[in-house]
C-alpha positions as semicolon CSV with decimal commas, in nm:
position;residue;x (nm);y (nm);z (nm)
1;M;0,479;4,359;3,742
2;L;0,547;4,331;4,087
3;K;0,204;4,218;4,286
4;G;0,112;4,210;4,674
5;E;0,498;4,210;4,785
6;S;0,649;4,474;5,093
7;I;0,995;4,633;4,946
8;V;1,242;4,749;5,142
9;C;1,456;5,005;4,953
10;L;1,807;5,062;5,115
11;A;1,901;5,345;4,889
12;A;2,211;5,610;4,792
13;A;1,986;5,900;4,830
14;N;1,750;6,044;4,992
15;W;1,395;6,036;4,883
16;E;1,369;6,404;4,878
17;G;1,707;6,468;4,719
18;M;1,794;6,441;4,338
19;W;1,522;6,185;4,176
20;A;1,717;5,905;4,026
21;R;1,693;5,528;3,989
22;A;1,559;5,443;4,336
23;Q;1,306;5,636;4,381
24;Q;1,159;5,617;4,038
25;F;1,170;5,263;4,078
26;M;1,013;5,235;4,392
27;S;0,711;5,455;4,247
28;I;0,660;5,214;4,031
29;F;0,629;4,957;4,254
30;A;0,412;5,151;4,453
31;R;0,144;5,263;4,179
32;Q;0,160;4,892;4,142
33;G;-0,011;4,826;4,475
34;N;0,322;4,718;4,656
35;R;0,437;4,853;4,953
36;I;0,753;5,041;5,006
37;I;0,980;5,148;5,298
38;Y;1,201;5,381;5,131
39;V;1,543;5,401;5,361
40;N;1,722;5,714;5,359
41;P;2,072;5,684;5,370
42;P;2,207;5,748;5,730
43;I;2,486;6,023;5,817
44;T;2,726;5,983;6,036
45;Y;2,865;6,210;6,368
46;L;3,100;6,381;6,104
47;S;2,855;6,457;5,819
48;P;2,730;6,760;5,975
49;F;3,098;6,909;6,022
50;K;3,090;6,864;5,619
51;N;2,739;6,930;5,538
52;P;2,614;7,200;5,796
53;A;2,236;7,195;5,654
54;L;2,237;6,826;5,819
55;R;2,272;6,994;6,149
56;G;1,921;6,942;6,364
57;Q;1,776;6,718;6,061
58;T;1,523;6,475;6,289
59;R;1,623;6,079;6,272
60;D;1,511;5,747;6,344
61;C;1,193;5,876;6,172
62;L;0,933;5,754;5,981
63;R;0,677;5,929;5,777
64;P;0,447;5,871;5,440
65;A;0,551;6,004;5,117
66;S;0,294;5,913;4,926
67;E;0,034;5,616;4,884
68;N;0,187;5,270;4,953
69;I;0,560;5,466;5,035
70;E;0,689;5,518;5,386
71;I;1,037;5,703;5,456
72;Y;1,269;5,590;5,697
73;T;1,530;5,801;5,839
74;P;1,800;5,583;6,039
75;P;1,929;5,739;6,295
76;V;2,302;5,867;6,319
77;I;2,577;5,619;6,270
78;L;2,957;5,612;6,349
79;P;3,242;5,722;6,070
80;F;3,462;5,485;5,917
81;G;3,231;5,214;5,834
82;G;3,343;5,239;5,503
83;M;3,702;5,159;5,639
84;Y;3,665;4,926;5,903
85;R;3,453;4,610;5,864
86;A;3,390;4,609;6,236
87;V;3,259;4,930;6,273
88;N;3,015;4,868;5,951
89;R;2,888;4,581;6,171
90;I;2,772;4,826;6,421
91;N;2,643;5,076;6,255
92;Q;2,400;4,791;6,033
93;R;2,291;4,678;6,362
94;I;2,193;5,041;6,445
95;I;2,033;5,073;6,128
96;A;1,841;4,717;6,164
97;A;1,703;4,794;6,506
98;G;1,510;5,094;6,372
99;L;1,391;4,886;6,082
100;K;1,261;4,639;6,302
101;R;1,076;4,889;6,486
102;A;0,948;5,055;6,189
103;C;0,830;4,721;6,008
104;R;0,645;4,652;6,349
105;Q;0,529;4,986;6,353
106;L;0,352;4,957;6,045
107;K;0,262;4,561;6,056
108;F;0,499;4,541;5,770
109;K;0,680;4,173;5,673
110;P;0,929;4,264;5,378
111;T;0,915;4,032;5,141
112;I;1,192;4,179;4,863
113;I;1,517;4,394;5,021
114;W;1,613;4,633;4,721
115;T;1,986;4,716;4,804
116;Y;2,180;5,018;4,639
117;L;2,486;4,980;4,906
118;P;2,749;4,737;4,935
119;N;2,771;4,811;5,326
120;T;2,410;4,669;5,404
121;V;2,569;4,323;5,308
122;D;2,628;4,359;5,712
123;L;2,248;4,435;5,801
124;I;2,076;4,151;5,946
125;L;1,775;4,081;5,694
126;P;1,461;3,865;5,706
127;E;1,593;3,512;5,609
128;D;1,276;3,469;5,393
129;A;1,287;3,764;5,183
130;T;1,417;3,814;4,835
131;L;1,787;4,008;4,800
132;V;1,848;4,220;4,514
133;Y;2,139;4,442;4,455
134;D;2,089;4,722;4,273
135;C;2,420;4,843;4,138
136;A;2,441;5,153;4,012
137;D;2,780;5,284;4,078
138;E;3,127;5,200;4,093
139;H;3,135;5,230;4,505
140;T;3,520;5,177;4,523
141;A;3,585;5,472;4,312
142;F;3,387;5,756;4,565
143;P;3,590;5,995;4,738
144;G;3,584;6,006;5,097
145;L;3,656;5,807;5,410
146;I;3,648;5,430;5,268
147;N;3,934;5,149;5,236
148;K;3,859;5,042;4,871
149;K;3,945;4,701;4,983
150;T;3,666;4,682;5,236
151;V;3,415;4,814;4,988
152;A;3,498;4,572;4,750
153;R;3,505;4,277;4,966
154;M;3,151;4,396;5,133
155;E;3,017;4,463;4,760
156;A;3,157;4,043;4,659
157;E;2,990;3,960;4,978
158;L;2,661;4,116;4,837
159;F;2,658;4,010;4,495
160;D;2,701;3,634;4,612
161;R;2,415;3,644;4,854
162;A;2,182;3,819;4,644
163;A;1,917;3,636;4,443
164;A;1,953;3,904;4,161
165;S;2,149;4,175;4,103
166;L;2,119;4,444;3,832
167;A;2,380;4,691;3,699
168;S;2,283;5,016;3,568
169;A;2,556;5,041;3,324
170;R;2,767;4,801;3,077
171;E;3,080;4,859;3,236
172;L;2,943;4,810;3,554
173;Y;2,868;4,473;3,427
174;R;3,167;4,375;3,288
175;S;3,362;4,472;3,607
176;K;3,118;4,262;3,828
177;K;2,991;3,994;3,591
178;D;3,238;3,726;3,753
179;L;3,113;3,840;4,108
180;A;2,746;3,771;4,016
181;P;2,655;3,486;3,780
182;R;2,281;3,636;3,846
183;L;2,319;4,017;3,680
184;A;2,158;4,188;3,430
185;V;2,206;4,520;3,283
186;I;1,919;4,718;3,322
187;P;2,041;5,090;3,200
188;N;1,844;5,384;3,355
189;G;1,567;5,582;3,218
190;A;1,324;5,882;3,201
191;D;0,967;5,949;3,331
192;V;0,890;6,031;2,918
193;E;0,572;6,185;3,049
194;H;0,702;6,394;3,278
195;F;1,014;6,599;3,119
196;S;0,818;6,605;2,782
197;R;0,651;6,864;2,925
198;A;0,934;7,071;2,849
199;R;0,807;7,067;2,464
200;Q;0,469;7,153;2,550
201;P;0,290;7,465;2,625
202;G;0,224;7,599;2,956
203;P;0,531;7,560;3,144
204;A;0,580;7,924;3,314
205;V;0,941;8,020;3,293
206;P;1,131;8,009;3,591
207;E;1,171;8,364;3,706
208;E;1,530;8,335;3,797
209;L;1,549;8,254;3,390
210;K;1,361;8,537;3,296
211;D;1,606;8,819;3,212
212;L;1,868;8,581;3,143
213;P;2,078;8,657;2,772
214;R;1,986;8,370;2,538
215;P;2,144;8,152;2,415
216;L;2,092;7,922;2,736
217;I;2,342;7,620;2,817
218;G;2,211;7,387;3,084
219;Y;2,297;7,111;3,346
220;I;2,067;6,939;3,592
221;G;2,253;6,741;3,862
222;A;2,512;6,741;4,117
223;V;2,783;6,925;4,082
224;S;3,066;6,715;4,264
225;D;3,424;6,614;4,211
226;W;3,338;6,406;3,911
227;F;3,174;6,739;3,717
228;D;3,474;6,872;3,479
229;Q;3,428;7,255;3,583
230;E;3,674;7,369;3,290
231;M;3,460;7,242;3,024
232;L;3,193;7,494;3,135
233;R;3,464;7,765;3,205
234;A;3,576;7,710;2,838
235;A;3,223;7,782;2,728
236;A;3,187;8,059;2,947
237;L;3,474;8,224;2,874
238;A;3,469;8,150;2,503
239;H;3,086;8,304;2,489
240;P;3,053;8,578;2,711
241;S;2,678;8,651;2,572
242;W;2,569;8,278;2,670
243;S;2,416;8,169;3,006
244;L;2,547;7,866;3,155
245;V;2,296;7,754;3,436
246;L;2,358;7,469;3,670
247;I;2,063;7,335;3,899
248;G;2,152;7,103;4,183
249;P;2,338;7,017;4,486
250;V;2,699;7,128;4,517
251;D;2,940;6,968;4,737
252;T;3,264;7,092;4,599
253;D;3,481;7,407;4,544
254;T;3,295;7,636;4,260
255;A;3,507;7,928;4,312
256;G;3,622;7,949;3,977
257;L;3,262;7,898;3,829
258;K;3,095;8,167;4,048
259;A;3,386;8,418;3,901
260;L;3,209;8,407;3,598
261;P;2,931;8,678;3,519
262;N;2,766;8,439;3,286
263;V;2,778;8,139;3,491
264;R;2,439;8,077;3,749
265;L;2,474;7,800;4,015
266;L;2,102;7,782;4,134
267;G;2,096;7,470;4,363
268;H;1,874;7,209;4,439
269;R;1,535;7,274;4,253
270;A;1,197;7,043;4,313
271;Y;1,172;6,757;4,078
272;S;0,829;6,876;3,929
273;G;0,958;7,185;3,865
274;L;1,208;7,078;3,638
275;P;1,044;7,043;3,315
276;A;0,990;7,438;3,327
277;Y;1,379;7,490;3,354
278;L;1,414;7,262;3,081
279;S;1,207;7,384;2,873
280;C;1,459;7,718;2,875
281;F;1,743;7,562;2,784
282;D;1,878;7,596;2,410
283;V;2,142;7,273;2,479
284;A;2,169;7,062;2,773
285;V;2,500;6,944;2,882
286;I;2,679;6,668;3,071
287;P;2,995;6,727;3,128
288;F;3,197;6,470;3,335
289;K;3,547;6,399;3,391
290;I;3,656;6,047;3,235
291;N;3,752;5,849;3,531
292;E;3,719;5,537;3,736
293;L;3,378;5,631;3,894
294;T;3,216;5,790;3,556
295;L;3,323;5,523;3,335
296;G;3,052;5,315;3,497
297;V;2,798;5,599;3,505
298;N;2,472;5,564;3,305
299;P;2,325;5,953;3,326
300;V;1,983;5,948;3,417
301;K;2,001;6,345;3,282
302;L;2,080;6,205;2,955
303;Y;1,756;6,029;2,913
304;E;1,568;6,316;3,073
305;Y;1,749;6,590;2,797
306;L;1,600;6,372;2,565
307;A;1,241;6,320;2,658
308;A;1,233;6,710;2,650
309;G;1,358;6,720;2,314
310;K;1,664;6,914;2,353
311;P;2,015;6,905;2,202
312;V;2,282;6,737;2,424
313;V;2,658;6,803;2,463
314;S;2,829;6,534;2,652
315;T;3,182;6,402;2,761
316;D;3,279;6,067;2,572
317;L;3,156;5,868;2,846
318;P;3,112;5,463;2,762
319;E;2,681;5,475;2,806
320;V;2,620;5,822;2,612
321;R;2,827;5,681;2,266
322;P;2,560;5,443;2,198
323;F;2,319;5,743;2,159
324;R;2,535;5,904;1,871
325;P;2,453;6,111;1,692
326;L;2,118;6,208;1,888
327;V;2,393;6,328;2,097
328;A;2,721;6,526;2,038
329;I;3,076;6,426;2,225
330;A;3,359;6,612;2,302
331;G;3,680;6,484;2,427
332;D;3,839;6,811;2,545
333;P;3,705;7,176;2,675
334;V;3,777;7,325;2,287
335;E;3,579;7,041;2,165
336;F;3,299;7,088;2,410
337;V;3,256;7,466;2,317
338;R;3,279;7,359;1,919
339;K;2,984;7,096;1,968
340;I;2,764;7,323;2,158
341;E;2,809;7,604;1,897
342;E;2,717;7,370;1,616
343;E;2,433;7,199;1,827
344;L;2,291;7,564;1,831
345;A;2,323;7,594;1,493
346;A;2,198;7,265;1,364
347;D;1,890;7,205;1,604
348;S;1,495;7,163;1,438
349;A;1,194;7,019;1,531
350;E;1,276;6,680;1,337
351;K;1,592;6,648;1,548
352;A;1,348;6,718;1,859
353;A;1,118;6,443;1,737
354;A;1,380;6,230;1,693
355;R;1,524;6,251;2,074
356;M;1,212;6,229;2,226
357;R;1,128;5,905;2,013
358;A;1,460;5,757;2,177
359;A;1,353;5,873;2,506
360;E;1,046;5,688;2,495
361;L;1,231;5,344;2,434
362;N;1,453;5,387;2,705
363;S;1,136;5,466;3,019
364;W;1,175;5,361;3,368
365;E;0,860;5,178;3,301
366;A;0,986;4,949;3,059
367;R;1,314;4,976;3,313
368;A;1,110;4,866;3,588
369;A;0,940;4,561;3,381
370;A;1,272;4,429;3,271
371;A;1,406;4,456;3,608
372;V;1,129;4,235;3,764
373;D;1,143;3,997;3,481
374;M;1,484;3,946;3,552
375;I;1,422;3,874;3,905
376;S;1,142;3,639;3,867
377;R;1,359;3,431;3,649
378;F;1,625;3,450;3,912
379;R;1,404;3,436;4,227
380;D;1,404;3,101;4,276
381;G;1,733;3,004;4,120
382;G;1,962;3,031;4,434
383;G;2,098;3,295;4,678
384;S;2,046;3,357;4,998
385;A;1,863;3,675;5,122
386;G;1,994;3,716;5,480
387;K;2,113;3,547;5,802
388;A;1,842;3,614;6,057
389;K;1,503;3,734;6,098
390;F;1,482;4,093;6,240
């Protein structure tokens, strides 16, 4: 357990977005009495052109989220920071200046800098704070305006400077361990209490699901470049009587799915309401493409689906394989459809209970405790935590 810490979390996802590792860890640490400044990822001047929803958003602002947690939203920064190191250094100075104002306003002296972003290696950090790099993605594999060599160099420097580093997946550990002698695998998990509500009496059926034909095949998560739309199309076309529901933000072309009458893309839904949606799923799916990015993914949704007791069909992700036979794995669209058919036919209360027991062994509380134990062991063992005071 962490006690009496002041943690700056440099996150890869907005606090208000899809809840995952950063929000879960920081919420647990806040409940333990630590103070948190959660820093939303900055946007560039080009971002609103790609995502119009970002236009007009308030930037460089501080607001309370819950007890012991403040959210800081940085100013708009320059594009191409992932391509050119000089640009990144300018951007990190802008972010550091805003953080300095936020810390001064809150009378907040950071004792831990917990980052998810390789580019924050150029952020001027307090030299007496502990730097933790929580590596949850293969950042060099993301599409967009990045130079892989530039990102790889920044990450290597961040690993070298961190007092402790975490990897959310075994593949990430294997690919990074030579860069990071103080590296440990801490997989993702689930808020078991929250998602187990899907098995309990009470959750009202969401209005948009009430009249859909059953069975209902569901997905919760981002619909992005790594999402295998062909898997879903195969299921929708093979079984026109099924309903396929996708819940989460969409940032890729989904015209092929939208054209199918039995597919619904509902967009982002509040974390608090997700158990009610999951309670309606007959089978939950993880249809990810297998590529450089997803080989290092430990899908949070896997643990959430299991906590809800739902049958799960996934593509062949390395981090999913250890959960067989609780999870069915498909290698192509034809097998994906067949596995869903089999899970629908063979589900039982006993199988649901086994899934929920597996989820209990993979709670966020257990993950946070393991992370804290690892950080405590390495905290005094070396690793510089910054270059200068704010």
